C-alpha positions as a printed Julia matrix, in Angstrom:
100×3 Matrix{Float64}:
 45.72  24.36  27.63
 49.42  24.22  26.51
 50.77  21.49  24.64
 54.18  20.71  22.9
 54.3   22.07  19.68
 56.45  24.88  19.71
 56.08  26.32  16.27
 52.94  28.17  15.45
 49.74  26.18  14.86
 45.84  25.97  15.61
 44.1   23.48  17.7
 41.57  22.19  15.57
 38.36  19.66  16.18
 36.93  17.37  13.23
 34.1   15.19  13.35
 34.58  11.63  11.35
 31.36  10.14   9.8
 30.19   8.25  12.49
 30.23  10.83  15.12
 34.0   11.11  16.7
 35.76  14.52  17.34
 39.34  14.5   16.57
 41.73  16.54  18.1
 44.49  18.14  16.18
 47.07  20.69  14.89
 47.12  22.91  12.01
 50.31  24.32  11.15
 49.77  27.07   8.15
 52.19  29.28   6.79
 51.34  32.87   6.57
 51.19  34.08   2.82
 53.62  37.33   2.6
 55.43  38.78  -0.57
 56.98  35.97  -2.57
 56.53  33.55   0.05
 55.06  29.79  -1.9
 53.48  27.12   0.14
 54.2   23.48  -1.75
 51.01  21.76  -0.44
 49.84  19.94   2.73
 51.03  17.25   4.46
 49.15  14.93   6.49
 50.36  13.29   9.81
 48.8   10.31  11.36
 50.53   8.76  14.37
 51.04   4.87  15.1
 48.92   2.63  17.37
 49.36   3.53  20.65
 50.79   6.81  20.13
 49.57  10.49  19.64
 50.2   13.59  17.35
 52.91  14.82  19.69
 55.04  11.87  18.86
 55.25  13.44  14.8
 56.26  16.76  16.16
 59.88  16.55  14.9
 58.22  15.32  11.09
 56.04  18.15  11.25
 58.33  20.7   11.9
 60.71  19.22   9.5
 58.01  19.83   6.51
 57.12  23.49   7.71
 60.06  24.56   7.54
 60.77  23.03   4.04
 57.4   25.0    3.05
 54.66  23.02   3.41
 51.44  23.17   5.9
 50.76  20.09   7.96
 47.82  19.15   9.85
 48.02  16.41  12.53
 45.55  14.39  14.37
 45.13  12.26  17.0
 43.03   9.37  16.25
 39.79   7.7   17.96
 40.83   6.44  21.63
 44.36   8.34  20.82
 45.75  11.36  22.59
 42.85  14.13  23.03
 40.43  12.65  20.33
 37.28  11.12  21.68
 36.63   7.26  22.16
 37.27   4.04  23.99
 38.16   1.55  21.75
 40.49   0.8   18.91
 40.25  -1.48  16.21
 43.55  -0.91  15.07
 42.66   0.27  11.52
 39.11  -0.82  10.29
 37.57   1.86  12.05
 40.03   4.32  11.73
 39.87   4.64   8.32
 36.96   7.03   8.89
 39.54   9.33  10.64
 41.7    9.17   7.76
 39.04  10.16   5.83
 37.79  12.68   7.8
 41.11  14.0    8.14
 41.54  14.28   4.06
 37.98  15.47   3.42
 38.75  18.24   5.85
């Protein structure tokens, strides 16, 4: 399936501790020569949105030399789930992305 992120990236899926599968994108620099990656930025969208809403920010961080992980919270975008707790159980999503 085509997506709206036009810079090199990988589609990834991770599973939360409570069994939800989260859809995400990983923007990772290929190390060549003297290139130095600064680290990794985790981006999370707001309620009722999805990772596509963060493309501008993700591209900016990537161009500044950072790797980027961005995911759809449960019940958003392409992730599993039908109910959103507006943060309470979504903390499991943040923990799963951080642990990844």
